VOBA-1610 file (N, C-alpha, C; in pm, whole numbers, padded with zeros to 5 digits, always signed):
BEGIN
Met+07219+09229+03064Met+07116+09317+03120Met+06977+09256+03097Asn+06889+09269+03197Asn+06754+09216+03186Asn+06682+09276+03066Arg+06622+09187+02984Arg+06556+09233+02861Arg+06439+09326+02893Asn+06373+09302+03008Asn+06262+09389+03045Asn+06309+09531+03069Phe+06425+09547+03133Phe+06474+09682+03160Phe+06518+09752+03032Ile+06564+09676+02933Ile+06591+09735+02802Ile+06460+09786+02741Ser+06355+09705+02757Ser+06223+09746+02708Ser+06177+09873+02777Tyr+06197+09881+02909Tyr+06156+10001+02984Tyr+06231+10124+02933Gly+06360+10106+02904Gly+06438+10219+02852Gly+06386+10266+02717Leu+06350+10171+02632Leu+06296+10206+02500Leu+06161+10277+02512Leu+06077+10230+02605Leu+05947+10295+02626Leu+05965+10438+02676Ala+06062+10457+02766Ala+06089+10592+02816Ala+06141+10682+02704Leu+06227+10627+02617Leu+06278+10704+02502Leu+06164+10743+02409Ala+06067+10652+02391Ala+05952+10683+02305Ala+05877+10804+02359Gln+05858+10810+02490Gln+05786+10924+02549Gln+05870+11051+02546Leu+06003+11036+02547Leu+06090+11152+02528Leu+06068+11212+02390Met+06049+11125+02290Met+06020+11172+02153Met+05889+11251+02149Val+05789+11205+02226Val+05662+11277+02233Val+05683+11414+02296Gly+05765+11419+02401Gly+05795+11547+02467Gly+05857+11646+02371Ile+05948+11598+02286Ile+06010+11686+02186Ile+05905+11742+02091Asn+05807+11658+02055Asn+05703+11702+01962Asn+05601+11795+02027Ile+05599+11801+02158Ile+05511+11896+02225Ile+05578+12032+02237Val+05706+12031+02272Val+05780+12157+02294Val+05822+12220+02162Gly+05868+12138+02066Gly+05923+12188+01940Gly+05834+12283+01864Pro+05705+12249+01844Pro+05619+12339+01766Pro+05605+12479+01824Lys+05628+12494+01955Lys+05617+12628+02016Lys+05716+12727+01952Ala+05829+12674+01903Ala+05932+12760+01847Ala+05900+12805+01704Ile+05811+12732+01634Ile+05785+12764+01493Ile+05637+12788+01464Val+05555+12795+01568Val+05411+12809+01546Val+05374+12942+01481Glu+05463+13042+01492Glu+05437+13170+01426Glu+05468+13165+01277Asp+05549+13068+01235Asp+05586+13054+01094Asp+05495+12956+01019Leu+05450+12852+01089Leu+05367+12748+01027Leu+05247+12718+01115Ser+05136+12680+01052Ser+05019+12639+01130Ser+05045+12503+01193Ile+04968+12469+01297Ile+04984+12341+01365Ile+04959+12225+01269Val+04858+12237+01183Val+04827+12129+01088Val+04942+12112+00989Ser+05002+12223+00947Ser+05116+12217+00857Ser+05235+12148+00924Ile+05257+12180+01052Ile+05365+12116+01127Ile+05342+11965+01135Leu+05216+11926+01159Leu+05182+11784+01163Leu+05214+11715+01031Phe+05176+11780+00921Phe+05201+11721+00789Phe+05350+11699+00768Trp+05433+11800+00793Trp+05577+11787+00770Trp+05641+11688+00866Arg+05587+11679+00988Arg+05635+11577+01083Arg+05620+11438+01024Phe+05500+11405+00979Phe+05473+11271+00926Phe+05548+11247+00795Phe+05559+11350+00711Phe+05627+11336+00582Phe+05776+11309+00602Ile+05840+11391+00684Ile+05984+11374+00709Ile+06011+11240+00775Ala+05928+11203+00872Ala+05946+11074+00941Ala+05937+10957+00843Thr+05841+10963+00752Thr+05824+10856+00654Thr+05948+10841+00566Ile+05996+10953+00513Ile+06113+10949+00423Ile+06237+10899+00496Val+06263+10954+00615Val+06384+10916+00691Val+06381+10769+00728Leu+06266+10720+00775Leu+06256+10580+00817Leu+06270+10484+00699Leu+06219+10523+00582Leu+06237+10439+00464Leu+06383+10432+00423Ile+06453+10546+00435Ile+06597+10547+00403Ile+06674+10458+00500Ile+06643+10471+00630Ile+06711+10388+00731Ile+06680+10241+00707His+06555+10211+00677His+06516+10072+00650His+06596+10016+00532His+06610+10096+00427His+06686+10050+00309His+06833+10029+00344Cys+06889+10115+00428Cys+07030+10102+00466Cys+07052+09982+00558Val+06955+09956+00644Val+06969+09845+00739Val+06947+09711+00670Thr+06854+09707+00576Thr+06822+09580+00508Thr+06832+09597+00356Pro+06950+09634+00303Pro+06961+09661+00158Pro+06940+09537+00072Arg+06967+09418+00124Arg+06958+09297+00042Arg+06825+09224+00060Lys+06735+09285+00134Lys+06608+09217+00163Lys+06489+09288+00098Ile+06515+09365-00007Ile+06408+09440-00072Ile+06303+09345-00128Lys+06348+09236-00192Lys+06253+09142-00249Lys+06173+09073-00140Val+06239+09040-00029Val+06170+08977+00083Val+06063+09070+00139Asn+06098+09196+00155Asn+06003+09294+00207Asn+05885+09314+00112Ala+05915+09312-00018Ala+05807+09326-00117Ala+05710+09210-00107Val+05763+09090-00084Val+05677+08972-00066Val+05592+08987+00059Leu+05654+09033+00168Leu+05582+09053+00293Leu+05470+09156+00278Met+05498+09263+00201Met+05398+09365+00178Met+05279+09307+00101Arg+05308+09222+00001Arg+05201+09163-00079Arg+05119+09065+00003Glu+05182+09006+00104Glu+05113+08907+00187Glu+05023+08970+00293Leu+05032+09102+00310Leu+04947+09168+00408Leu+04801+09157+00367Thr+04718+09117+00459Thr+04575+09102+00432Thr+04501+09232+00463Arg+04372+09235+00428Arg+04289+09351+00465Arg+04286+09368+00615Tyr+04289+09256+00686Tyr+04292+09258+00832Tyr+04418+09331+00882Asp+04532+09299+00820Asp+04658+09365+00858Asp+04652+09515+00832Trp+04605+09552+00713Trp+04598+09694+00678Trp+04499+09769+00768Ala+04390+09702+00803Ala+04292+09766+00892Ala+04352+09794+01028Tyr+04426+09697+01083Tyr+04489+09716+01212Tyr+04596+09825+01207Met+04679+09822+01102Met+04784+09922+01091Met+04727+10063+01075Thr+04622+10074+00993Thr+04559+10205+00973Thr+04497+10255+01103Ala+04432+10165+01178Ala+04372+10203+01306Ala+04480+10250+01403Gln+04591+10177+01409Gln+04702+10216+01495Gln+04755+10354+01457Ala+04780+10370+01326Ala+04839+10496+01278Ala+04750+10615+01309Leu+04621+10602+01280Leu+04529+10714+01299Leu+04506+10743+01447Cys+04497+10638+01529Cys+04475+10659+01672Cys+04593+10734+01735Gly+04715+10691+01704Gly+04831+10756+01763Gly+04874+10883+01692Gly+04817+10907+01574Gly+04859+11022+01496Gly+04752+11127+01479Val+04682+11122+01366Val+04595+11231+01327Val+04473+11247+01419Leu+04413+11136+01465Leu+04294+11148+01549Leu+04325+11217+01682Phe+04429+11169+01749Phe+04466+11229+01877Phe+04506+11376+01861Asn+04594+11403+01765Asn+04647+11538+01749Asn+04540+11638+01706Leu+04458+11602+01607Leu+04358+11697+01558Leu+04246+11718+01660Met+04205+11612+01731Met+04103+11628+01833Met+04154+11714+01949Leu+04281+11695+01982Leu+04342+11777+02087Leu+04346+11924+02045Leu+04388+11950+01920Leu+04393+12087+01870Leu+04254+12148+01861Trp+04157+12068+01819Trp+04018+12115+01812Trp+03968+12154+01951Gly+04001+12070+02049Gly+03960+12100+02186Gly+04024+12225+02241Leu+04151+12248+02203Leu+04222+12366+02252Leu+04166+12496+02195Asn+04086+12486+02089Asn+04018+12606+02037Asn+03909+12654+02133Tyr+03861+12563+02217Tyr+03750+12595+02307Tyr+03791+12602+02453Thr+03908+12551+02485Thr+03951+12551+02625Thr+04098+12586+02631Ser+04155+12587+02751Ser+04293+12633+02769Ser+04390+12515+02776Ala+04519+12547+02754Ala+04623+12445+02763Ala+04635+12393+02906Ser+04604+12477+03003Ser+04611+12435+03143Ser+04510+12324+03170Val+04388+12339+03117Val+04286+12235+03132Val+04331+12107+03061Ala+04388+12121+02942Ala+04436+12005+02866Ala+04540+11928+02947Gly+04631+12000+03013Gly+04733+11935+03094Gly+04674+11855+03209Ile+04568+11909+03269Ile+04502+11840+03380Ile+04432+11714+03331Ile+04355+11727+03222Ile+04277+11614+03172Ile+04366+11501+03121Thr+04474+11537+03050Thr+04562+11433+02993Thr+04641+11358+03101Ser+04636+11405+03225Ser+04706+11336+03334Ser+04647+11198+03362Val+04525+11174+03317Val+04460+11046+03347Val+04493+10939+03242Leu+04578+10971+03144Leu+04607+10877+03035Leu+04660+10742+03085Pro+04757+10736+03179Pro+04803+10603+03225Pro+04691+10518+03284Ala+04601+10581+03360Ala+04489+10507+03418Ala+04394+10458+03310Leu+04372+10541+03208Leu+04282+10503+03099Leu+04338+10384+03021Ile+04468+10383+02997Ile+04530+10270+02928Ile+04517+10142+03010Ala+04533+10154+03142Ala+04518+10038+03230Ala+04375+09983+03222Ile+04276+10072+03221Ile+04136+10030+03213Ile+04108+09958+03081Leu+04156+10015+02969Leu+04136+09952+02838Leu+04208+09819+02829Ser+04323+09808+02895Ser+04398+09681+02895Ser+04320+09573+02968Ile+04252+09611+03076Ile+04170+09515+03150Ile+04049+09473+03066Leu+03986+09570+03000Leu+03863+09543+02925Leu+03888+09464+02797Phe+03994+09501+02722Phe+04013+09444+02588Phe+04126+09342+02579Leu+04220+09345+02674Leu+04330+09249+02670Leu+04321+09147+02782Ser+04217+09159+02865Ser+04195+09067+02978Ser+04315+09061+03072Glu+04385+09172+03085Glu+04497+09177+03177Glu+04446+09194+03320Arg+04514+09131+03414Arg+04479+09145+03554Arg+04564+09255+03616Leu+04499+09343+03687Leu+04569+09453+03752Leu+04578+09423+03901Ser+04699+09399+03948Ser+04718+09370+04091Ser+04696+09496+04173Leu+04675+09476+04303Leu+04657+09589+04394Leu+04779+09680+04392Phe+04898+09618+04388Phe+05022+09697+04387Phe+05032+09782+04261Ser+05003+09721+04144Ser+05008+09796+04018Ser+04904+09908+04017Gly+04785+09878+04070Gly+04680+09979+04078Gly+04722+10098+04162Leu+04790+10070+04274Leu+04838+10179+04361Leu+04946+10260+04290Cys+05035+10191+04217Cys+05142+10260+04145Cys+05084+10352+04038Ile+04984+10302+03964Ile+04920+10384+03862Ile+04851+10505+03926Ser+04786+10483+04040Ser+04718+10592+04112Ser+04818+10699+04155Phe+04932+10656+04210Phe+05034+10752+04253Phe+05094+10826+04134Ala+05108+10756+04020Ala+05159+10824+03900Ala+05063+10933+03854Val+04932+10902+03856Val+04832+11001+03816Val+04833+11119+03914Ile+04843+11090+04044Ile+04851+11197+04144Ile+04975+11283+04120Gly+05087+11217+04087Gly+05209+11292+04056Gly+05192+11382+03936Leu+05122+11334+03833Leu+05097+11416+03715Leu+05006+11534+03749Leu+04909+11512+03835Leu+04821+11621+03877Leu+04899+11725+03958Ile+04994+11678+04038Ile+05079+11771+04114Ile+05165+11854+04019Ile+05218+11788+03914Ile+05296+11861+03813Ile+05212+11972+03751Asn+05082+11942+03733Asn+04991+12040+03673Asn+04917+12124+03777Ala+04966+12126+03901Ala+04896+12194+04010Ala+04872+12342+03979Ser+04972+12407+03917Ser+04957+12549+03886Ser+04845+12572+03785Asn+04815+12468+03704Asn+04709+12482+03605Asn+04570+12491+03667Phe+04556+12435+03789Phe+04426+12440+03854Phe+04384+12584+03883Arg+04485+12668+03913Arg+04453+12809+03942Arg+04415+12884+03815Gln+04471+12840+03699Gln+04445+12909+03573Gln+04326+12850+03497Ala+04289+12726+03534Ala+04190+12652+03454Ala+04051+12714+03464Asn+03983+12708+03352Asn+03843+12750+03346Asn+03764+12638+03280Phe+03687+12566+03361Phe+03614+12450+03313Phe+03474+12486+03262Asp+03450+12615+03239Asp+03316+12658+03197Asp+03280+12604+03059Asn+03380+12598+02969Asn+03351+12552+02833Asn+03365+12400+02828Leu+03254+12332+02846Leu+03256+12186+02852Leu+03285+12124+02716Thr+03260+12196+02607Thr+03286+12143+02473Thr+03434+12112+02457Gly+03520+12208+02490Gly+03664+12188+02477Gly+03715+12081+02571Asp+03663+12081+02695Asp+03706+11981+02793Asp+03668+11841+02746Phe+03547+11828+02690Phe+03501+11698+02640Phe+03586+11651+02523Leu+03624+11742+02433Leu+03706+11706+02318Leu+03845+11660+02361Ile+03902+11727+02462Ile+04033+11687+02514Ile+04024+11546+02572Leu+03919+11521+02650Leu+03899+11388+02709Leu+03877+11285+02600Leu+03800+11322+02497Leu+03773+11232+02387Leu+03901+11199+02309Ala+03993+11297+02301Ala+04119+11275+02230Ala+04204+11167+02298Leu+04183+11148+02428Leu+04261+11047+02500Leu+04221+10904+02460Leu+04098+10887+02412Leu+04051+10753+02375Leu+04131+10695+02259Pro+04146+10766+02145Pro+04232+10710+02039Pro+04378+10698+02081Glu+04424+10791+02166Glu+04563+10782+02212Glu+04583+10655+02296Ala+04493+10631+02390Ala+04501+10508+02469Ala+04479+10386+02382Gly+04388+10400+02283Gly+04362+10290+02192Gly+04485+10250+02114Tyr+04568+10348+02076Tyr+04692+10316+02004Tyr+04781+10224+02086Tyr+04797+10257+02215Tyr+04886+10178+02300Tyr+04833+10036+02321Val+04701+10021+02326Val+04642+09888+02339Val+04656+09811+02207Leu+04630+09878+02094Leu+04643+09812+01964Leu+04786+09766+01937Ala+04883+09839+01990Ala+05023+09801+01972Ala+05053+09666+02035Lys+04973+09627+02137Lys+04988+09495+02198Lys+04900+09391+02131Val+04784+09432+02079Val+04691+09337+02018Val+04746+09282+01887Tyr+04802+09371+01805Tyr+04843+09332+01670Tyr+04995+09334+01658Val+05051+09219+01621Val+05196+09208+01600Val+05223+09215+01451Asn+05296+09318+01408Asn+05322+09339+01267Asn+05427+09241+01216Lys+05408+09195+01092Lys+05501+09099+01031Lys+05618+09168+00962Leu+05608+09297+00944Leu+05710+09370+00868Leu+05828+09410+00956Pro+05945+09440+00896Pro+06059+09489+00974Pro+06025+09618+01048Leu+06098+09643+01156Leu+06066+09751+01248Leu+06061+09888+01181Phe+06166+09924+01107Phe+06171+10058+01047Phe+06067+10074+00935Leu+06038+09966+00864Leu+05935+09972+00761Leu+05798+09989+00824Thr+05773+09920+00935Thr+05647+09935+01008Thr+05629+10078+01056Ala+05735+10135+01115Ala+05728+10272+01165Ala+05704+10371+01052Ala+05768+10346+00936Ala+05746+10433+00820Ala+05600+10429+00775Leu+05542+10310+00773Leu+05402+10296+00733Leu+05308+10366+00832Met+05341+10360+00960Met+05258+10427+01061Met+05248+10577+01033Asn+05359+10634+00990Asn+05359+10777+00956Asn+05293+10804+00821Ala+05323+10717+00723Ala+05269+10739+00588Ala+05117+10730+00586Leu+05060+10642+00666Leu+04914+10625+00667Leu+04842+10747+00721Asn+04912+10831+00794Asn+04852+10956+00844Asn+04850+11066+00739Leu+04942+11058+00642Leu+04962+11169+00549Leu+04837+11209+00469Pro+04763+11114+00409Pro+04645+11157+00331Pro+04543+11235+00415Phe+04523+11192+00539Phe+04424+11256+00625Phe+04469+11395+00670Val+04599+11407+00701Val+04651+11539+00741Val+04652+11633+00620Leu+04681+11579+00501Leu+04681+11661+00380Leu+04542+11717+00352Ile+04438+11635+00373Ile+04300+11683+00355Ile+04272+11797+00453Ala+04311+11779+00579Ala+04290+11884+00680Ala+04370+12009+00645Leu+04488+11988+00586Leu+04574+12100+00550Leu+04512+12181+00436Ile+04462+12112+00334Ile+04398+12180+00221Ile+04270+12251+00266Trp+04194+12184+00353Trp+04069+12242+00404Trp+04095+12368+00485Ser+04206+12368+00562Ser+04238+12484+00643Ser+04305+12595+00562Gly+04354+12561+00442Gly+04419+12660+00357Gly+04552+12709+00409Ser+04622+12623+00485Ser+04748+12667+00547Ser+04864+12579+00503Leu+04868+12547+00373Leu+04971+12458+00322Leu+05110+12520+00328Phe+05117+12650+00305Phe+05247+12716+00300Phe+05267+12805+00423Gly+05391+12836+00449Gly+05427+12923+00561Gly+05564+12982+00535Gln+05627+13028+00641Gln+05761+13087+00629Gln+05865+12982+00669Phe+05950+12946+00572Phe+06049+12841+00595Phe+06189+12903+00606Ser+06227+12939+00728Ser+06363+12985+00753Ser+06452+12863+00780Val+06582+12886+00789Val+06676+12776+00817Val+06642+12713+00952Ala+06614+12797+01053Ala+06581+12747+01186Ala+06453+12663+01183Thr+06354+12709+01104Thr+06228+12635+01093Thr+06250+12497+01032Val+06332+12490+00927Val+06361+12363+00861Val+06432+12268+00958Ile+06528+12320+01034Ile+06602+12236+01130Ile+06507+12179+01236Ile+06420+12265+01287Ile+06325+12219+01390Ile+06229+12116+01332Leu+06183+12137+01208Leu+06096+12039+01143Leu+06167+11904+01126Leu+06296+11908+01093Leu+06372+11784+01082Leu+06379+11711+01216Val+06403+11787+01322Val+06407+11727+01457Val+06271+11667+01493Leu+06164+11741+01462Leu+06029+11693+01491Leu+05997+11567+01410Gly+06039+11567+01283Gly+06016+11450+01199Gly+06089+11328+01251Leu+06216+11347+01292Leu+06294+11236+01347Leu+06232+11183+01476Ser+06190+11274+01563Ser+06132+11230+01691Ser+05998+11161+01668Thr+05920+11208+01570Thr+05794+11142+01536Thr+05818+11000+01487Gly+05916+10985+01399Gly+05947+10853+01345Gly+06000+10758+01450Phe+06093+10805+01532Phe+06157+10717+01629Phe+06067+10687+01748Phe+05960+10767+01767Phe+05862+10730+01868Phe+05808+10591+01837Tyr+05766+10568+01712Tyr+05711+10438+01674Tyr+05816+10328+01685Val+05940+10359+01644Val+06047+10260+01651Val+06070+10216+01796Phe+06086+10313+01885Phe+06114+10281+02025Phe+05996+10212+02092Trp+05873+10259+02061Trp+05757+10201+02128Trp+05732+10058+02082Phe+05739+10033+01951Phe+05719+09897+01900Phe+05824+09802+01956Ala+05949+09848+01962Ala+06057+09763+02012Ala+06044+09740+02163Gly+05993+09841+02235Gly+05988+09831+02380Gly+05869+09757+02436Cys+05755+09762+02368Cys+05633+09706+02428Cys+05616+09557+02404Lys+05709+09494+02332Lys+05694+09352+02298Lys+05695+09262+02421Leu+05776+09295+02520Leu+05799+09204+02632Leu+05725+09242+02759Val+05648+09350+02757Val+05583+09395+02880Val+05432+09403+02860Lys+05358+09392+02970Lys+05213+09402+02965Lys+05172+09543+02922Ser+05055+09553+02862Ser+05007+09683+02812Ser+04989+09783+02925Ser+04939+09737+03041Ser+04918+09828+03154Ser+05050+09882+03206Ile+05155+09798+03205Ile+05288+09845+03248Ile+05343+09943+03146Ala+05332+09908+03016Ala+05378+09999+02911Ala+05303+10131+02918Gly+05172+10123+02948Gly+05091+10244+02957Gly+05138+10339+03064Met+05196+10284+03172Met+05246+10371+03279Met+05358+10462+03230Phe+05430+10416+03128Phe+05541+10495+03077Phe+05495+10619+03001Thr+05364+10627+02971Thr+05313+10752+02912Thr+05324+10867+03012Ala+05338+10833+03141Ala+05356+10936+03243Ala+05493+11001+03233Val+05586+10938+03158Val+05719+10998+03138Val+05707+11122+03048Met+05606+11123+02961Met+05593+11231+02863Met+05583+11370+02927Pro+05497+11392+03029Pro+05493+11527+03090Pro+05625+11566+03155Ile+05695+11467+03212Ile+05825+11495+03273Ile+05926+11536+03166Ala+05929+11460+03057Ala+06019+11494+02946Ala+05986+11631+02890Thr+05857+11662+02880Thr+05815+11792+02828Thr+05864+11905+02916Leu+05850+11886+03048Leu+05897+11989+03142Leu+06047+12011+03131Leu+06123+11900+03125Leu+06269+11912+03121Leu+06316+11974+02990Ile+06253+11936+02878Ile+06290+11993+02748Ile+06257+12142+02745Ala+06139+12179+02798Ala+06101+12321+02804Ala+06196+12399+02893Trp+06242+12336+03000Trp+06340+12400+03090Trp+06473+12422+03019Leu+06518+12322+02943Leu+06646+12332+02874Leu+06639+12423+02751Ala+06534+12408+02671Ala+06527+12478+02542Ala+06461+12614+02551Leu+06359+12627+02635Leu+06281+12751+02643Leu+06303+12827+02773Glu+06392+12773+02859Glu+06426+12836+02987Glu+06302+12858+03076Glu+06206+12765+03066Glu+06090+12770+03155Glu+06128+12717+03293Arg+06068+12773+03396Arg+06103+12734+03532Arg+06030+12607+03575Ile+06097+12529+03660Ile+06037+12411+03721Ile+06027+12437+03871Ser+05907+12431+03927Ser+05886+12460+04068Ser+05919+12338+04154Leu+05933+12360+04283Leu+05958+12249+04377Leu+05841+12151+04378Leu+05719+12204+04364Leu+05601+12118+04360Leu+05604+12028+04238Gln+05648+12082+04124Gln+05659+12001+04003Gln+05767+11894+04018Leu+05877+11929+04086Leu+05982+11831+04113Leu+05928+11716+04200Leu+05844+11751+04298Leu+05782+11649+04382Leu+05693+11557+04299Gly+05614+11616+04210Gly+05529+11536+04122Gly+05610+11446+04032Met+05720+11498+03976Met+05807+11419+03891Met+05866+11301+03968Leu+05906+11325+04092Leu+05963+11218+04175Leu+05859+11109+04202Met+05734+11150+04229Met+05627+11052+04251Met+05603+10966+04129Val+05602+11029+04011Val+05580+10955+03887Val+05693+10856+03862Ile+05817+10903+03875Ile+05934+10817+03849Ile+05937+10699+03946Met+05912+10724+04074Met+05914+10616+04173Met+05801+10517+04148Ser+05684+10567+04107Ser+05571+10478+04078Ser+05605+10384+03962Ile+05662+10440+03856Ile+05701+10359+03740Ile+05809+10259+03778Phe+05909+10305+03855Phe+06022+10220+03894Phe+05976+10099+03976Phe+05895+10125+04079Phe+05853+10014+04166Phe+05757+09920+04096Asn+05670+09974+04010Asn+05578+09886+03937Asn+05653+09799+03837Ala+05749+09860+03768Ala+05829+09785+03671Ala+05913+09678+03741Arg+05972+09714+03855Arg+06055+09620+03928Arg+05973+09503+03982Lys+05854+09535+04034Lys+05765+09429+04086Lys+05721+09335+03974Ser+05693+09394+03857Ser+05647+09311+03745Ser+05757+09223+03690
//
């Protein structure tokens, strides 16, 4: 099988993990605060990934310890920037913005993420965007806007503070995907993914203590959902790091358009939310745009 198509599958799986983390908290938000859910997501992901790493490479502990000691300040700076951009900065800024605006507006604004990643890839990675790729990205964005078409009727753009914060949250999110191509980590895959989650923990813990919402109601169902969220958070990094190695950043960025589709399908399966014909049309446009761009590349 073509290695690029394996990469595409891994990138799509990574966005499926994001979709799980968007839908999952809806089921337990009455028991735990959003910041608390974020903390347990990163904590569980760190522990699970370290266990998997130890099981996969049990005889390489000394080698890994040497690799850890060899990391420079430059390495730690890049890893911390990656972790915070894809984790606490994006999530907390998004939540902050949602305090001032609606989820419908957030859905509309976040539709431009694939285009934003393409722009940053051109500016910072000197990638060339062909006319065909540009058209594919445009159609993917249009498809995402069609998926969010119902939100236009509900949206209220009067509060520019919230809208600006949502748009601002996309910058660290897009930055994460670009940094994933700029910096190649020397550590094993599962250890790298564990570190990405662990580096978020101190910052989320500070936000958690500041908000005073450290504790909540932990039922069996809540614990199970937190475990699922932790696993999906951890494996997002695993799948994305493994998938983006062989493809251009702008192509990888297009796969972020899979996330709204995955979110819709998971909400349909788990929460019995309806999917309209218009949303199906938007999903088809996004999938075809990704398929033809990936095949051309």
